[in-house]
C-alpha positions, 0 to 999 in steps of 0.5 A: 812018196818023198820025204815031207819036210816038217817045219818045227819051231826053233824053241821046240826043235829038241823035242821033235828032232833028235839032236846030234850027240857028243861035242862035235854036234854041239860044236856044229850047232854053235857054228851054224848060229854064227854063220846065221849071224854073219848071213847078211839075209838074216836080221842078225847079220844085217844088224851086225853089218850095220853096227860095224859100218856105224862104228867105222864111220864113228871112228873115221869121223872122230879122227878127222874131227880131231885132226881138224880141231888140233889144226885150228887150235894150233893156229889159234895158240900160235896167234896168241903166243905171237901176240903176247910176245909182240905186246910184252917186247913192245911194252917192255921198259926201255923199248920206246927209248931204244927206238928213239935212240941214235942206233936202235939196232944196237939197243934192240937186237940182243933183246929181240934174240933173247926174247926169241930164244926164251919164248920159242917163236920164230922171229922177233923183228923191230920196225921203224914207223916207216917199215924199215927193220931194226932187228931180225934173226938174219942180220943181213935183213936188218935195214931192209924195208917191209912192204906189208901195211901196218896202218892198223897197228900204228892206230893202236890195234894189234895186227895179225896175219896168217901166211904160208912160209917156207917152214909151213903155215905161220902166224904174225902179230904186229903191235905199235910202240908209243912214247909218253905223248902217244906218238908211234915210235916203232913196231914189233912184229913176232912170228910163230910157225904152226908146227911148233905148237901142233900137239896131240893127234899122234898121241891120241890115235892109238887110243882111238883105234883101241876104242874102235876095236872095243866098239866092234867087239861090243857090236858083235856081242850085241848082234848076237843078243838081238838075234837070240831075243828075236827067236825067243819073241817069235817062239819059233812060229812057222809060216802057217802059224804066223798066217793063222795068227794074222787071220785071227787079228784080222777077224777081231779088227773088222768085228769091233764096233770101232773104226780103225785106220792105219796110214804110212808116213806119206799119208796113204791108207794102209788098213781100214776095217769095216766099221771105218768104211761104214762110218766114212763111206769109203770106196771098196779099194781104198787101201793105198790111196792118199787120205786126201783122195778118199772124199773126207772133210778137209778137217778130218783129212788134215788131221790124218796127214798132220800125224799129231796125237789127239784124243776124242776130237769130234768131226762131222761126217755126213750126218754122223758125229765122229770122235777121232783119236789119233796116235803116231806110230812107226819110224816113218811117220805113220798114224793109227786112228780110231773112230767112234760114232757119238751122234746120239751121245752128242745129242744127249750131251747137247740137251744136257749142256742147254739145261745146264746153261739155263740153270747157270742163267737162272742162278746168275740172275738170282745173284745179279738182278735186284742188287739195288733199290733203283728201278732203272738199274734193276732193269739194266741188270735184267738186260745184262744177265740175258745178253749174250747168254740167252739173247743177243739184245734185250729191252725193258719198258716200264709203265709211266706210273711205275716210273714215278713210284705209283701203283700201276692201275691199268688205265694207262698203257703208255710205257717208256724204254728204261734199259737196253743191251746188246752184243752191239750198240748200233742195233736199230732198236728204240733207244733208252728213253723212248715213249712206246705205245703198242697197237693191239695186234702187236705180240707185245700187246698180246702178252701184256693182255694175256699175261703170258710170254709170247714167241715170235720165231720169225719177225719177218712173218709177224704181221702184227709186229711189223704193223707197229712201225713199218719203217722201223721194223724193216730196219730191224729185219735188215739188221739181222734180228730174226726172232723175239720173245716178249714177256710181261713184267707182272707182280702182285697181279699188276702189270709193271712193264715188258721185256723183249729178248731178241736174237740175231746171231743165235738160232731162233727162239724155240718153245723151250726158251719160253720157260727161262724167259718167263723165269727171268722176267718174274725175278726181275718183276719182283725186284722192280716192284720192290724198287717201285715201292721204295721209290714211292716211299723215298719220294714221300719221305723227300716231299715231307723233308722238303715241305718241313725245310724252309723254301725261301728266306726273307730279306735280311739286313743283317745277313746274306744267306746261301743254303743247300740240302742234299738227301742221302742215297739210302733216303732222306734223313733228319738234317735241317737248317733254318734262319729265324729273324729276331727283334732288334734286327738280329738273326738266328741261325740254326743247323740240326741233324736227327740220327737215322733215315726215312719218315721217322727221322724227317718227322722228328726233324719237323717237330724239332724245327717247330720247337726251335721257332717256338723257343726263338719267338721267346727270344731265348739265349742259345744255351737256354734254347738247346736245354729246352730242346733237349727236354723236347727230345726226351718227351718225344722218347717218353711219349713213344715208349708209352705208346709202345713204339720202339722207334725212338730218337736215337740221337739229335744234334744242333747248332744255334747262333744269334747274330746282332748286326748292330754290334757284330756280336754272334753268340753260339751254342751246340749240342753234339754237333760240329762246330762252324767254319769262319771265313774272314773278309781277307779269305782266311779260314778258321774253325772257332772253338765252340764248347760242345754239350752232349747230343740232344736227348742224352744230356742228362741235364748237363749245362750248355755253354756258349761262345761269343764271337765278334764278326767283321762285315763281309765274314762268312759263317759256314754251318753244316752237318756231319755228312759233309765232313764225315764219310766211310773210310775218311776221318773227320780231320781229313774232312775238315781239312778238305773243307778248309781247302775248299773254303780257301778257294772261294775268296770273294764268292757269294754265299750261294757260290760258296755252297756250290763250290763246297759241294763240288769239292767235298762230294765228288764220290757222292755221299751215304749221309744227308747233308745240310749247309748254311753259309751267312755273310755278315753285314753291320748296321750303319751307325748313323741308323742307330740312336741310343739314350741313357734315361734318367730315372725321372718322369720329367726326363720323358719329354726331353727324350721324346723331343730328341728322338723326334729330332733324330727321326726328322734327320732320318727323313721320318717326320711322318712317323714321329707322332706314332713313335712319340706315343710308343716311346712315351708309354715304354719309357714311362712304364720303365721309370714307373715300374722298372729299375735303373739303368734305363735305356732307349734305342731307336733302330732303323732297319729297312722298312722298320723302325724299332724302338727298344726300352731296357731297364734293370728288372726282369718283370715282364709287362702283360697286355690286357683290356682295361675296364671303362672304370680303370685309370690305367692299363691302356698303354701296352694296348696302345703300343700293340695297336700302333706297332707291327709287332712288339715283345719282351726279351731278357738280358743278363742285366734285366729286360728289353721291351721292344716295338717295331713299326712299319715305315711304309705308306699309310702306317699311321693312317688309322691313328685318328680312329684309334684315338677315337676308339673306346679303349 
């Protein structure tokens, strides 16, 4: 047998084959390594040759680039030098004057030659504006005409040209010379050859060649290092060993449960393992084919061709969900892709995602549903939460009694749609406000009857639902709405309404969707029931409040009145107002405010209004009335404390004014209440200074002071509560300024128009407090309708006074009432003279359909009406006055009292006078 050649790893050759001994052997080994590196078939030789070629190319390229750059730089430098020389010579002192002299050549030739020699340019030539030379390095050329065009230079712009001369490429720069008036008087042209400025290439070439030699040496050394490192990395493996290693790698590649695909830069399949074949259903001979020809999905094929890095991107391959990761490799744009089957994991993740979405939906419902105590708004919040996370459309209907705040009795099933929301607005569902009554076979009715949610997965197949309104339901189905869940809204065992969830874009509802739908409805039902109960209490409080406030006011000759009351958004409060007629054609105006909201505040307000009426009937002055009202508040709190009720009056304010149309006098007092605004007849607005006392109930017996105003006719007195001028985040001074501006814009408006304008200007953003507003326009009683007499303290004067009063009645056209009036004033004047004290006065007032007789005296003793016995000689005077008058009474003044009697002037007022005189008095 011949010798068997054995392949030994390079790194182990010393152990298996005896090495050559001595220096000669080592020199031979080194020589073979050098020859191996120079061999173009070896990796080291190829690397060496490649680096050598690259270095040579770099050196040649650098030399060419340097020459070209030097040439371009020389041209640029020549142009700059010629332009600087031309502009310097043109702008030199005396150049323009020399060109305008009789002999420009004599003046300019020496200077031009001096500049040429000093600057190193080739020529400096001065030209006339018409192109004739004045100077030139060659005197024979002076006076010759230059055919070149210098129009651009004559316009003030330097002109440069590059041309080939006998000395090589040159650059010429031409500039114009201007006189003081800006007229071009000549030209200066300077030329420089490029060879004069060309510079550095000759000096840099040796350095460049030296650098190239160094680069060649470094390339050779680098090749040696690369060759040695390559041998170390392969560890001297033989071909058999390399084959065995490949087989091991191939076995591992096909054994892993993860698909592997390798493609080249052209998108062709280079390698695929068995798992990838199974996952992608690839044909047996798929290697070498383009990925687009493997029957893959367009998305996956496009990803493999794109060669961009992705991680766990999910694709659908048949019934499998594959997570694909892609990494580009290799210098030619190849990629390595790995594929994992995530179908089961995806299903689990999908169910977890659905469960998480439902939890988020319920959490959002708990925070967003029931933010207000308004039923309609709560229903709207339910639809807003459901769309689009749970349904594409949602509608809510409530039972009619529930909308009114009443208890749902179950006797009435009429409903009204109060809320609707959807991903689009043009859905053919019944709009908000539509009354609905469902037939018995409708799934909605079934759900209301059973109290359980009803699922309709396919509306097109729901006969009971379609029977409700065939035309309407056909439009709904044609629109694309295909599935519905109806859930009754129940609270405390009572049916409040129903909510429907609809789907058009999402998948049809499934039984698993019933639970979250019912949870949403349950949460909303509790909130709607709370809002219903609040609505009922609010309606009750508003009804009580409205019933306690005056609805209409009598016709008054003293005032024209406009009024408004606005309850707060949070509920009714204790704001109130009133207009109370007083004797003598006077009128009392009152505005008050009980702190707080709800039934307690409204009830307290009613008690205060009743107390004010009682005190006003006593004709008390404003300060006395507020003092008595302070006692009433104190007693209310004491009674509440005695009964163990902790809900006391935390504060109350009041402003009380009495206006007399005879004199225009208005007396006001206030306890903790904002002062009034006064609009004069000319339209100006003021806020009179009214002394303020502590609020009612906290005054502690402190005195109340009054203020007196004289109001002209057509003045407007504006009384209001603090809710008009005070607001959260707004100072009261700002509110008063806004009120002033609003009143300034109501010049000439009626009291009712003034109320409307003020509220429109002050409440653009709504109010958190209730508001009472009272506007009174003043009138003055005609002086011709008032008659006054000073009565002497003498019974004999009664007849004269009676006669004068009768004459005044005749002038008023009230002769029919003269007899009754004579009886009344005779009794009152006689009693004043007999029991009173001076001064005594009589005043007759004609006020509309009334005639008022007032007798005043200087004592404070009040007469009392009594029934006289048959044997009494007196005591029948006041009884007679009471029978002949519509009403009568006594009011006290600072200087005594006034007894007044008011007669009705309508027909038949004195018809029973004969019977009265015949009666047993």
